N, C-alpha and C positions, 0 to 999 in steps of 0.2 A: 526303148520304151516310149510309147506315145505320150503326148502332153496330157491327154485325158486320163491315162492311167496314172501319171504322176500326180495329178490333182486328187484322184481317189486316195492314193497312198498317203499323201501329205495330210489330207483331211482326216484319214483314219488314225494315223499315229499322233497327230496333234490332238485329236479328240480323246484318245486314251489318256493323255495328260490333262486336257483342259475341261472335259465335261463335268468332272467331279467338282472342280472349282466353280464352274458355271452354276451348277445346282445349288451349291452353298451360297453363292452370291445372290441368287434369285430368292431363296427362302429367307435369308437374313434381310434382304432388301424390303420384303413385305413387312417383316417385323418392325423395321425402322420407320415405316409409315406411321406407326403408333407409339413406339417407344424409342427415344433417342439415347445417345451416349450421355451418361450423367454429367450435369453441369449445374453451377449455381447461377441462376439468372439474376439480372438486376432487380427484378420485382421480388424475388425470393429474399435476396439480401436486405433490401430496404424494408420490407414488411416486418422483419424481425428485429429492427433497431428501435431502442427506446427514444422517446422524445427528448430533445435538448432544451433544458430550461434556460431562461435568460441569465440566471446567476450560476450556471453550471461550471463555468470555466474561467481560468486565467488566460491571458494572452500567452502566446508562445514564448518560452524563455529567451533571454537576450542572446545566448550563444547560438540560437537557431534563427533568429528573426531576420538577420541580414544575409543568411547563407543562400546562395543560388540553388534552386530546387527544380526538379522536373515535375513534381506534383505535391500537393498538400491538401489534406482533408481533415476535418474535425468530425469524428464518428465515435462509436462506442465499442469498447472492448471490455469483456468481463463485467458488463453492467455499468461501467464508468466511462466518462468522455475521455478520448485520447486523440492526440494529433498523430496522423500517419503521414510520413514524409518519404519521398523517393528522391535521392540525390541525382545529379547529372550522370554519375557513373553507374547508376542502377541500384545502389545500395538502399535498403529500406529500413526505416526506424519508426518506433512508436514511443510517444512521450505522453505521460499522464497529464491531462489538461487541468487537473485540480492541484497537483503537487509539483509539476514540472520535472518529475523523475523519468528518466529514460528506461524503457524496458530493455534490460541487458541480456536476459536469457528467457527463451520460451521453453518452459519446462512442463512437466505433466500437469501440475496444478493450474498453471496459466491456460493451458490448452483446455482443460476441463471447465474452467471459469468461462471461457469464450463459447464453448459448446453449450453451457448452461444458459447463456444469454440467448442463444438461438432457439433452444428448446427448454424454456423455464419449467421447472417442476418435474421434468422427465428424468428417471434414473439413467445415469451415464456410466460407461465403462471404458477406461483408457485402454487402448490396444497396444500401440507401438509407434515408434518413429520409423518412417520409411522414406526412401528417395522417390520411388515410383512403384505403382502396382497396376493391376489390370484396369482400374477405374480412374487412374490419374495420369494417363499417358500424355495429356494435352501439353503442348509446348508453352501455352499461356501460363502454366503453373511453375515454369522453370525458376523464376525469380523468387519464389516462395519456398523452394525446396531447401532442406528436407521437410516433410509434412508429418503432422501428428494425426493419427487416426483414432477417433473416438466412436464407440458404438452406443446407440441410443435404444432404450427399451420403449420406444413409442409404437403406436400401432402400425407404422409404416416400416419398422425395422431399419431405420436410417443409419448410415455411416457418415460421419462428418470428418472432413479433411481440413486441417488448420495450418496456417503458414508457420513455418519454422523460424521466420524472420520477425514477425510481429504478433502472431497468435490469431490473426484475423481468419474467420471462416472463408475458405476459398472454393469448397466443393461439397455438395451433399449427394448421396446416392441411396435411394430407398431400396428395400428388398425386392420390390417389383421390378425396378429398373435393372438391378443386378441380375436377377433371374432371366429376364427377357433379353438382356444384352449378351448372355452366353450364346444365344442363337440370333442376335441382332448385330449391332455395330461392332462388338468385339470380334465376331466371326467374319463379318463383312469386310472389315479392314485388315484381316489377318493379324490381329493383335497378339495371338499366341506366339508369333515369331518376332515380337518387338520388345524393346526395353528389358525388363527383368528376365526375359527368357533367353537372353544372350545372343540376340541376332539383330541388334539395333542398326549396325552399319549396313547390313545387307537387306534390311526390310524394304526400304524404298526401291532398291534395285529389283528385288524379288517381285513386288507388286507390279512395277512397270513391266517386267519381263513376262509375268503371267498374263497381264492385260494385253500385251502385244500378241502373245501366242493365242489367246482367246479370240482376239479380233481377227487374226489371220485364219484361225480354224473356222470361225463363223462365216467369214467371207467365202472361203473355199467350199464350205458346206452349201452355201447358197448356189454357187456355181455348179457344184456336183448335182444338187437337187434339181436344178433347171435342166441340166444335160440329161439326167435320167428320166425326165418326164417326156412322154410322147403326147404332143399337142393334138395332132390330127388323126392319130391311129391309137390302137391299144396293144398291150402285150397279150400273150396267150391266156393270161388269167382274166382277160376282159377289162382290165383297168389301165388307166393312163400311167400308173406307177408300176414299176417292175415287181414290187413286193405285194404279194397277195394279202398278207396279214402279219401279225406279230410285231415285235419291237422294231424291225426294219421299216415296216410300213408306217408305224407311229412316228418314227424318226424322220422319214421322208416327207410325209404329209405335214407334220408339225413344222418342219423346217421351211416348207413352202409357204405356210400360213403365217408363221411368227418369226421366221428367220431374220427379216429385216429389223424388227424391233430388237432382237437379241444382239445383232451386229451393232446397232446404235447404242445399246446399253453398255456393252463391254468396251466399246470405243470411248464413250463418254466417261466411263470409269477410269480408263487410261488417262484421259485429259484431266481428271481430278487431281492427278499427281503432278501436273504441270511439267511434263517431261521435256527435258532439254531447254527449259526456260521459255517455252513457246508462248505462254500466256502470263508471264510474270510482268509486274508493273515496270514500265520503261520511262515513266514520267520523271523529269528533272526539276519539277517545281518544288521549291523549298517550303514545306508546309509549316515549318517553325516560324516563318515570316508572319503568320497570322497573329501570333502573340507578341513577337518582337522582343527579344532578350529573355533571359531566364526569369523564373518566378521567384519573388522574394516576399516573405510575409510582412515585412516592414512597409510594403507599398499598398497594403490593403486599404480600401477607402474608409472603413470604419472598424471599430473594435468588434470582437466577437459578441460581447454583451450588448453593444448598440445594435448590431445586426439582428440578434435573436429577439431583443425587445421590440424592434421595429416590426419584425414579422408577426409577433403576437398582437401588436396594436393594430396592425393593418390587415384585418380579415382573419385573425387567429390562425395563421399558417403554422402548423405543428411540424417544425423542421426536425428531422432525425439526423441530418448530415449537412455540413457546410464544406464547400470546396472552393479553394482559391484558384482563380483562372485569370488568363490574360487575353485581351483582344485589342489589336492595334496599339500596343504599347501601354495599355491601361489595365490595371488589376481590378477585378471585381470579385464579389462573392456569389456563389451559386448555392442556394438552399434547396434541399429536396425533402419531401415528406415521405411517409411510409408507403404511399400509393405510387410514388415516382413523379408526382407533380413537382414543379420547380418554380422558384422565384429568383430574380436577379437583384443584387444590391450594389449600387454604385456610390459615388461620392456624397450624394444628398441623403443616403441612408434609407430612402423609400423603396420598397420592393416594386420591381417591374415584372410584368408578365412576360415580356419579350423585348428583344432589340428591334429597332426599326430596320427596314430594308436598306435605307441610306447608310445606317451605321455598319451594317454587315458588308455592304459594297465598298465603303471606305476602308474597312479592315482588309478586304481582299485585294486592294490595289497593289500593295507590296508584292503579292504573289505573282501578279502579272509581269512585272519587270520588263515592260515594253511590249508584252504580248497583247493581242486583242482579246477582250473579255466580253462575253455575252452572258446575260443572266435572265432567269425567269423564276417566278414565284410558283412553286409546285404544290398543289393542294390535293393531288391524287397520286396513288402508286402507279408505276408504269413498269415496263419490261426490265429496266435497269435499276430502278429504285423501288423495292418491294419489301414487305414484311412476311415473315414465316412464323408458323406456330412455335411455341417455346421449346417443344421437345425436339424440333428438327435441328439439323446441323448448324443453321444460321439463326436459330431462334433466340439466342441470347444477345443478338446485336440490335441496338435500338434503331428504329426507323420511324421517327416522329413525322407528323405532318402538321402544318405546312413546313416546307424547307425552301431555302434559296439555292437553286442550282446554278453553278458557275461553270461556264465552258470556255476553255482557252484554246487558242489556235497554235499551241506548241506542236513540236514534231510528234509527240505521243497522243495528242488530242485529249488532254486531261479534262475530266469533269469532277467538280467538288460539290458537296452538299452541306450547307450550314444550317443548323437548327436555330431559329430566332429565339426559342424559349430558353436556350442555354448558352448560345454562342459557340457551341461545339461543332467541330467538323465530324459529322456522323457517318459519312461515306465518301469514298473517292475511288475513281477507276480511270484507266486510260483505254486506248483502242485495243491494246493486247488483252486487257482484262475483260473488256466487253466482248471480244471474240471468244474468250474462255467461257463467258456467260452462255453463249450459244452452244459451244462445243461440250461443255460439262453440265451446267445446271439445267438447262432446258431439256437436253437430250436424256439426261439421267433422272431428273426429278419431275419433269413435266410441270414446271412451276411458272408457266406463263400466267398472266393475270386472269385470262378467261377461265382457267382451271382452278387457280387459287381462290377465286371468288365462288367456285362451286366445289367445295372440298369432297363432298360425297361422290360426285361424278368423277373427280380426279382419282380418288382412292379406288373406286370401282373399276375404272379403266386400267389402272396400274396393276391391280390384283388379277384381273382377267388376262391381261397380256403377260403377266408374270407366270400364271398357270400354264398358258400356252407355251411360253418359252421353257418352262420346267419340263414339259413333255419332251422337248428336244433334248434338254440336258440329261434328264433321268434315263431316257431311252438310250442316249449315247453312253451313259455309265454302264448300263446292262450290256450293250454291244461290246464295249471295251473290255469288260470282264470276261465275256465269252471268248473274245479274240485272244486275250492273254492266256486263258485256260487251254485253248487249242494250241497255242504256240509252245506251251511248256512241254507237252509230250514230244513234239517235233524236235525241240532242242535236245531233250534227253536221248531220243533215238539217234540224232546226229552224232552225239558224243560217243555212242556205242560203236 
C-alpha cells in the first residue's frame, strides 16, 4: 500500500472518531466567547458585603491570636462580622467577631443566613449538601467541600454554593449561565465525563487522547487536501478539486481554506491540558520568602477598632473586609471596600494608597538569594501580563496596574508581579509557562493585546473562522456517517 493511500485511510478513520468532537468543540467555543463557566468573581463577592463599622468587632480570641496561620480575614457571614482563618495545614475556621464563638457546624440554617446576606430580601430555598456537581467542578473549591446548594427566587434564577467549612459563599450560577453552559464550557471541557459522572480518573487522559487524535487527523487532512489539489491543471469536472460538489467538495475546499486554523485550535486545546508537564512551572524560587515566616494576628500593627476608625477618619473609606498580610517580615492590614478599592494600614495606623517601589524591592531581595534581579514599573498590559473579561476563564484573576515586574536570572527565568496597592503577588510565571502562553492562550483564544483592545474585531474573527472550521467538521461528520452506513452491509454480507 502506498504512503499516499495510508494517509487517506488514516485521515478517514481518525475523522470518523474525531469530527464529531471537533464540531462540538467549535460550537461550544463560540458560546464561551460570551458566557463562561460559573464563578464568583472578587468584585461580585465584595459588592455584596456589608460595611464594617468601627465598633463592630472584638479582637481575635486569645486562643487564636498567637497561632501561625496561612491566611486571616475579617469579613461578614450571615450579616455579622466574622474572622475567617486558614491554618498552615489547610484547615479553615470561622469565628464570630462579636462573641468569639467558633462556627462548629455549617448546617442548613447557617447556609441560608449566608445566602440571605448575598441576596437580601430574596426568597431562598435550601436544596442539598453536595460534594461536586456540574457547576462546581473547579479544583479551587476543594478546600470548601462539601458544598451547600441554595436556590434563589431572584430574577436571574441564581444558584448559590456555600462552603461546608465556614458557610462563606464560594460560587454563584445564574439560570442564563447554566443554560448556556450546557452547550458552552460544560460541553467544551467534556465535563459529562468528569466528577460525579464516574470518570474522574480517566477524564484528563481522555481529553489529551482526543486532542492528540484530533491534531493528527487535522494535520493529515491538510496533507491529503493539498495532495488532492491540482495546481496547474484541472480534473475532468473542470475544477482543481476532484470533487464536483456535495459534502466531499465542502470538506476539501473548507479544509484548504480553514484547515490551518483548525489544526492550531485543536493543538492549542491539547496544550491547555499541559500534557507531560511540558508547560508546568519549573521555578525554584520560594515565594513564601516575600512574607518571611507564618502570619500571626498578634503581630498586627493596630487593633481592628483602630484600623476601622482610622479608615473612616481619613477619607471615609467604607471597608467591607480586612485582611492580615505580611511583607518582608512585617505584618500589615489590607482594607477593601465594596468596589475592590484598597488601603494599607501599617504601624502608624494611617491608611496608605500603596507601597513605594523601594519597599517592594526590599521585600523581593530574599527571593533573589544570590540571583540577579531586574525590575521595571509596568503601567500598561502586555503579552504576558493582561486582563480578561470577567466571564472568561481567566476573568476572576486580579490584574491591577501599575505593578512592579521582577525578573530573575534563575534557570527557569522567573518573572513576578507585585501590586503596590496591596503588596500582593498577583502573577508569576517562568519560561515554561510563557511558552505555554504562546502554545495555548494565544493560539486558542487569540488574546494578544492588539485584539483584546478591539473586542468586537476579535469576536468577529473568531466566529468567522469557527464557522469556516465548522464546515470542515460538520461535513466530516456527514461523510463519516455515510462511510459507516456503507460498511455495515459489507460486514453483514461477509459474515454470511
